[in-house]
C-alpha positions as CSV (number, residue, x, y, z in Angstrom):
1,Q,-96.0,-68.3,-88.0
2,A,-96.0,-69.3,-84.3
3,I,-98.9,-71.4,-84.8
4,Y,-97.2,-73.2,-87.8
5,L,-94.1,-73.8,-85.8
6,S,-96.0,-75.1,-83.1
7,S,-98.0,-77.4,-85.2
8,I,-95.0,-79.1,-86.5
9,A,-93.3,-79.3,-83.2
10,V,-94.5,-82.7,-82.2
11,A,-94.4,-84.3,-85.6
12,I,-90.9,-82.9,-86.6
13,L,-88.9,-80.8,-84.2
14,E,-89.5,-82.9,-80.9
15,R,-88.4,-86.2,-82.7
16,N,-85.2,-84.9,-83.9
17,V,-83.5,-83.6,-80.8
18,S,-81.7,-84.9,-77.8
19,D,-83.5,-85.8,-74.6
20,A,-81.7,-82.8,-73.0
21,K,-83.1,-80.5,-75.6
22,A,-86.5,-82.0,-75.4
23,L,-86.4,-81.6,-71.6
24,E,-85.2,-77.9,-72.0
25,F,-88.1,-77.1,-74.4
26,K,-90.7,-78.7,-72.3
27,R,-89.5,-76.9,-69.1
28,Q,-89.7,-73.5,-71.1
29,G,-93.2,-74.6,-72.1
30,A,-94.1,-75.4,-68.5
31,A,-92.7,-71.9,-67.3
32,F,-94.9,-70.1,-70.0
33,M,-97.9,-72.1,-69.0
34,G,-97.2,-71.2,-65.3
35,R,-97.3,-67.5,-66.4
36,L,-100.5,-68.2,-68.4
37,I,-102.2,-69.8,-65.3
38,A,-101.0,-66.9,-62.9
39,G,-102.7,-64.7,-65.8
40,V,-106.0,-66.5,-65.5
41,Q,-105.9,-66.5,-61.7
42,S,-105.3,-62.7,-61.8
43,W,-108.0,-62.2,-64.1
44,Y,-110.3,-64.1,-61.5
45,T,-109.3,-61.6,-58.9
46,Q,-109.8,-58.5,-61.2
47,A,-113.1,-59.7,-62.5
48,A,-114.3,-60.5,-59.1
49,V,-115.2,-64.1,-59.9
50,P,-116.5,-65.9,-56.7
51,A,-114.2,-68.5,-55.2
52,G,-116.5,-71.2,-55.9
53,Q,-116.6,-70.6,-59.7
54,R,-112.8,-70.3,-60.1
55,L,-111.1,-73.3,-61.8
56,D,-108.1,-74.8,-59.8
57,E,-104.6,-74.7,-61.3
58,A,-104.6,-78.1,-62.8
59,E,-108.0,-77.5,-64.5
60,I,-106.7,-74.2,-65.9
61,A,-103.7,-75.9,-67.1
62,R,-105.8,-78.7,-68.8
63,R,-108.0,-76.1,-70.5
64,L,-105.1,-74.0,-71.7
65,L,-103.3,-77.1,-73.3
66,L,-106.6,-78.2,-74.8
67,S,-107.0,-74.6,-76.3
68,F,-103.6,-74.8,-77.7
69,T,-103.7,-78.1,-79.2
70,T,-107.0,-77.4,-80.6
71,G,-105.9,-74.0,-82.2
72,M,-102.9,-76.0,-83.7
73,S,-105.2,-78.6,-85.2
74,L,-107.7,-76.2,-86.4
75,W,-104.7,-74.1,-88.0
76,Q,-103.7,-77.1,-90.0
77,T,-107.2,-78.1,-91.0
78,C,-108.0,-74.4,-92.1
79,H,-104.8,-73.9,-94.0
80,P,-104.4,-77.0,-96.0
81,P,-101.7,-77.4,-98.7
82,A,-102.4,-75.9,-102.1
83,N,-103.5,-79.2,-103.7
84,M,-106.0,-80.0,-100.8
85,A,-107.4,-76.4,-100.8
86,R,-108.0,-76.7,-104.6
87,I,-109.7,-80.1,-104.1
88,L,-111.9,-78.8,-101.2
89,K,-112.8,-75.7,-103.1
90,N,-113.9,-77.5,-106.3
91,N,-115.9,-80.3,-104.7
92,A,-119.1,-79.2,-103.3
93,E,-119.5,-82.7,-101.4
94,L,-116.5,-81.7,-99.3
95,A,-117.8,-78.4,-98.1
96,M,-117.9,-80.0,-94.5
97,F,-114.2,-79.8,-94.5
98,R,-113.8,-76.1,-95.2
99,L,-113.6,-74.2,-92.1
100,E,-112.8,-70.4,-91.4
101,F,-109.9,-70.5,-88.7
102,E,-111.4,-67.5,-86.6
103,D,-114.9,-68.9,-86.4
104,A,-114.0,-72.4,-85.6
105,L,-111.4,-71.4,-83.0
106,D,-114.1,-69.1,-81.3
107,H,-116.6,-72.0,-81.2
108,A,-114.1,-74.3,-80.0
109,L,-112.8,-72.2,-77.1
110,N,-116.3,-71.4,-76.2
111,L,-116.8,-75.1,-75.7
112,I,-113.6,-75.6,-73.8
113,W,-114.0,-72.7,-71.3
114,A,-117.8,-72.9,-70.8
């Protein structure tokens, strides 16, 4: 459900709130992102990743945001409305649009974090 709500945030939720609420929402997101960045940096230490191979904070943030937005997009693609799912299932020439969420996300994350 969290992925679904996140996927509609920009399209619906962020358009229908005051600037103050939007700013509060984004600041909460930035605080959460800060905790994720700290987690990645902590992992570097625990895994003894050499300093020259560690991403800087800005690059970690960029890749986290890419991961998050890719996950939202894949969720929508892999969980279409009932009518679209039926169309995709019943038309072999549209097989290229049928993805399994976990496989697609794993592939995408490997590309982002490689």
